[in-house]
N, CA, C and O of each residue as an XYZ file, in Angstrom:
324
protein
N     148.842    167.758     66.720
C     148.651    166.421     66.363
C     149.960    165.678     66.605
O     151.023    166.177     66.237
N     149.906    164.540     67.192
C     151.082    163.732     67.508
C     151.705    163.225     66.173
O     151.004    163.109     65.167
N     153.044    162.922     66.181
C     153.650    162.412     64.994
C     154.017    160.945     65.291
O     154.422    160.595     66.400
N     153.854    160.078     64.222
C     154.391    158.756     64.225
C     155.335    158.482     63.140
O     155.124    158.855     61.986
N     156.365    157.837     63.503
C     157.463    157.505     62.517
C     157.196    156.096     61.972
O     156.913    155.140     62.694
N     157.307    156.048     60.666
C     157.176    154.786     59.987
C     158.527    154.330     59.177
O     159.041    155.115     58.380
N     159.012    153.191     59.385
C     160.202    152.769     58.712
C     159.814    151.957     57.506
O     159.037    151.012     57.639
N     160.316    152.277     56.342
C     160.254    151.521     55.120
C     161.545    151.279     54.518
O     162.511    151.998     54.770
N     161.603    150.179     53.642
C     162.894    149.824     53.045
C     163.154    150.866     51.956
O     162.294    151.660     51.576
N     164.398    150.806     51.483
C     164.858    151.798     50.392
C     164.128    151.762     49.236
O     163.877    152.815     48.650
N     163.675    150.491     48.735
C     162.808    150.275     47.474
C     161.574    151.006     47.588
O     161.194    151.797     46.725
N     160.900    150.731     48.720
C     159.540    151.409     48.943
C     159.647    152.867     49.028
O     158.775    153.554     48.495
N     160.651    153.417     49.657
C     160.918    154.819     49.737
C     161.135    155.471     48.379
O     160.640    156.558     48.082
N     161.925    154.723     47.549
C     162.194    155.202     46.214
C     160.824    155.334     45.428
O     160.544    156.352     44.794
N     160.056    154.315     45.510
C     158.760    154.288     44.835
C     157.907    155.401     45.402
O     157.200    156.038     44.621
N     157.909    155.684     46.656
C     157.110    156.764     47.236
C     157.605    158.091     46.673
O     156.831    159.020     46.440
N     158.942    158.153     46.457
C     159.467    159.503     46.017
C     159.066    159.837     44.530
O     159.055    160.967     44.042
N     158.743    158.673     43.903
C     158.311    158.807     42.483
C     156.962    159.436     42.337
O     156.536    159.835     41.253
N     156.260    159.518     43.539
C     154.898    160.047     43.534
C     154.787    161.214     44.631
O     154.163    161.006     45.671
N     155.409    162.450     44.373
C     155.322    163.477     45.314
C     153.974    164.049     45.489
O     153.733    164.764     46.461
N     153.063    163.767     44.579
C     151.711    164.323     44.634
C     150.883    163.654     45.739
O     149.865    164.175     46.196
N     151.376    162.465     46.147
C     150.641    161.670     47.123
C     150.963    162.194     48.560
O     152.126    162.339     48.936
N     149.988    162.445     49.267
C     150.046    162.793     50.766
C     150.212    161.489     51.484
O     149.192    160.931     51.889
N     151.481    160.895     51.705
C     151.765    159.677     52.266
C     151.318    159.699     53.724
O     151.014    158.619     54.230
N     151.249    160.783     54.434
C     150.776    160.789     55.767
C     149.291    160.528     55.781
O     148.817    159.775     56.632
N     148.571    161.090     54.917
C     147.025    160.824     54.801
C     146.896    159.326     54.431
O     145.971    158.703     54.950
N     147.687    158.725     53.632
C     147.602    157.269     53.160
C     147.825    156.422     54.420
O     147.157    155.407     54.621
N     148.769    156.850     55.264
C     149.083    156.125     56.403
C     147.849    156.224     57.459
O     147.390    155.242     58.042
N     147.423    157.438     57.601
C     146.257    157.776     58.504
C     145.072    156.880     58.215
O     144.482    156.261     59.101
N     144.746    156.838     56.904
C     143.634    156.008     56.454
C     143.836    154.617     56.652
O     142.900    153.960     57.109
N     145.018    154.014     56.354
C     145.227    152.682     56.685
C     145.163    152.340     58.117
O     144.672    151.259     58.444
N     145.625    153.178     59.021
C     145.479    152.995     60.466
C     144.090    153.024     60.907
O     143.690    152.231     61.759
N     143.263    153.983     60.319
C     141.880    153.963     60.710
C     141.157    152.819     60.382
O     140.338    152.325     61.157
N     141.447    152.308     59.130
C     140.766    151.081     58.577
C     141.223    149.883     59.447
O     140.375    149.071     59.819
N     142.495    149.740     59.781
C     142.926    148.686     60.622
C     142.201    148.671     61.990
O     141.730    147.620     62.424
N     142.112    149.863     62.682
C     141.496    150.010     63.949
C     139.905    149.677     63.815
O     139.352    149.034     64.707
N     139.270    150.084     62.801
C     137.843    149.738     62.539
C     137.821    148.245     62.387
O     136.993    147.623     63.052
N     138.620    147.611     61.603
C     138.690    146.132     61.440
C     138.866    145.449     62.800
O     138.133    144.514     63.121
N     139.795    145.893     63.568
C     140.031    145.234     64.815
C     138.789    145.387     65.798
O     138.437    144.456     66.522
N     138.192    146.539     65.778
C     136.974    146.767     66.637
C     135.886    145.776     66.189
O     135.186    145.214     67.031
N     135.740    145.560     64.884
C     134.640    144.664     64.349
C     135.098    143.222     64.771
O     134.271    142.409     65.184
N     136.330    142.944     64.666
C     136.718    141.651     64.973
C     136.575    141.267     66.452
O     136.207    140.155     66.830
N     136.918    142.350     67.295
C     136.645    142.165     68.722
C     135.215    141.902     69.071
O     134.892    141.088     69.937
N     134.400    142.583     68.400
C     132.920    142.473     68.691
C     132.523    141.169     68.237
O     131.761    140.523     68.957
N     132.961    140.641     67.052
C     132.619    139.273     66.735
C     133.076    138.147     67.594
O     132.320    137.208     67.845
N     134.375    138.219     68.084
C     134.832    137.193     68.921
C     134.416    137.350     70.343
O     134.590    136.400     71.107
N     133.876    138.472     70.775
C     133.385    138.614     72.252
C     132.435    137.485     72.431
O     131.485    137.336     71.663
N     132.671    136.685     73.432
C     131.769    135.646     73.863
C     131.724    134.555     72.898
O     130.818    133.735     73.041
N     132.579    134.401     71.907
C     132.593    133.307     70.951
C     133.550    132.187     71.444
O     134.309    132.379     72.394
N     133.490    130.992     70.759
C     134.325    129.957     71.093
C     135.640    129.943     70.193
O     136.322    128.923     70.090
N     135.926    131.029     69.605
C     137.176    131.109     68.729
C     138.402    130.876     69.634
O     138.469    131.321     70.780
N     139.345    130.162     69.052
C     140.686    130.106     69.743
C     141.568    131.286     69.448
O     141.318    132.055     68.520
N     142.546    131.417     70.203
C     143.501    132.542     69.847
C     144.120    132.401     68.416
O     144.341    133.367     67.686
N     144.381    131.069     68.085
C     144.855    130.816     66.754
C     143.903    131.185     65.717
O     144.341    131.675     64.676
N     142.536    130.994     65.891
C     141.553    131.431     65.026
C     141.585    132.932     64.780
O     141.519    133.415     63.650
N     141.698    133.691     65.971
C     141.700    135.024     65.971
C     142.890    135.579     65.233
O     142.764    136.567     64.508
N     144.027    134.972     65.399
C     145.304    135.421     64.728
C     145.127    135.180     63.255
O     145.578    136.023     62.479
N     144.516    134.116     62.793
C     144.321    133.882     61.382
C     143.353    134.865     60.787
O     143.541    135.308     59.654
N     142.270    135.237     61.556
C     141.352    136.329     60.966
C     142.108    137.638     60.884
O     141.971    138.381     59.911
N     142.933    137.933     61.939
C     143.713    139.161     61.879
C     144.700    139.232     60.670
O     144.857    140.275     60.036
N     145.327    138.122     60.395
C     146.175    138.054     59.226
C     145.444    138.332     57.940
O     145.961    139.048     57.082
N     144.197    137.761     57.773
C     143.529    137.838     56.657
C     142.979    139.392     56.541
O     142.919    139.935     55.438
N     142.649    139.960     57.548
C     142.189    141.382     57.580
C     143.471    142.275     57.126
O     143.368    143.189     56.308
N     144.630    141.920     57.723
C     145.747    142.672     57.296
C     146.046    142.593     55.832
O     146.313    143.610     55.192
N     146.006    141.398     55.286
C     146.236    141.174     53.881
C     145.258    142.032     53.033
O     145.655    142.759     52.124
N     143.926    141.898     53.395
C     142.862    142.662     52.750
C     143.080    144.115     52.797
O     142.869    144.798     51.795
N     143.504    144.646     53.940
C     143.819    146.031     54.027
C     144.933    146.430     53.280
O     144.902    147.529     52.728
N     146.009    145.632     53.169
C     147.235    145.880     52.450
C     146.866    145.976     50.893
O     147.244    146.912     50.188
N     146.121    144.955     50.452
C     145.667    144.934     49.053
C     144.794    146.178     48.781
O     144.898    146.733     47.687
N     144.028    146.599     49.618
C     143.030    147.686     49.354
C     143.857    148.985     49.338
O     143.614    149.834     48.480
N     144.779    149.164     50.210
C     145.728    150.302     50.267
C     146.497    150.392     49.023
O     146.690    151.505     48.533
N     146.965    149.315     48.449
C     147.668    149.271     47.192
C     146.896    149.686     45.977
O     147.375    150.378     45.078
N     145.676    149.223     46.006
C     144.691    149.721     44.956
C     144.436    151.188     44.969
O     144.434    151.854     43.934
N     144.187    151.762     46.347
C     144.020    153.134     46.396
C     145.240    153.867     45.949
O     145.116    154.883     45.264
N     146.391    153.418     46.291
C     147.613    154.117     45.714
C     147.700    154.173     44.332
O     148.038    155.206     43.754
N     147.373    152.968     43.661
C     147.395    152.898     42.223
C     146.380    153.892     41.677
O     146.690    154.630     40.742
N     145.263    153.927     42.196
C     144.141    154.876     41.768
C     144.617    156.329     41.971
O     144.386    157.150     41.084
N     145.239    156.670     43.039
C     145.703    158.088     43.292
C     146.801    158.415     42.320
O     146.864    159.546     41.838
N     147.653    157.496     42.015
C     148.722    157.787     41.122
C     148.314    157.862     39.618
O     149.071    158.407     38.815
N     147.151    157.332     39.237
C     146.539    157.423     37.944
C     145.849    158.764     37.832
O     145.519    159.124     36.702
N     145.590    159.554     38.872
C     144.782    160.779     38.740
C     145.779    161.889     38.170
O     145.373    163.031     37.956
């Protein structure tokens, strides 16, 4: 399996280190899968539509924000276990 390196700031790394029970690679894999799924759906929606590139960028930003919020909830849920 190929490796991907992710850079995080010191504060985030410290918080991650506070939770050694979390498989951070799996968290990242899930987030990437979800993002790719969302992009595929968005591509299907905009195919043949009259959306401008600005509209598409706004949709992508909203999807990113939603995925980030969902990942944070998942992390909180995993930390509570």
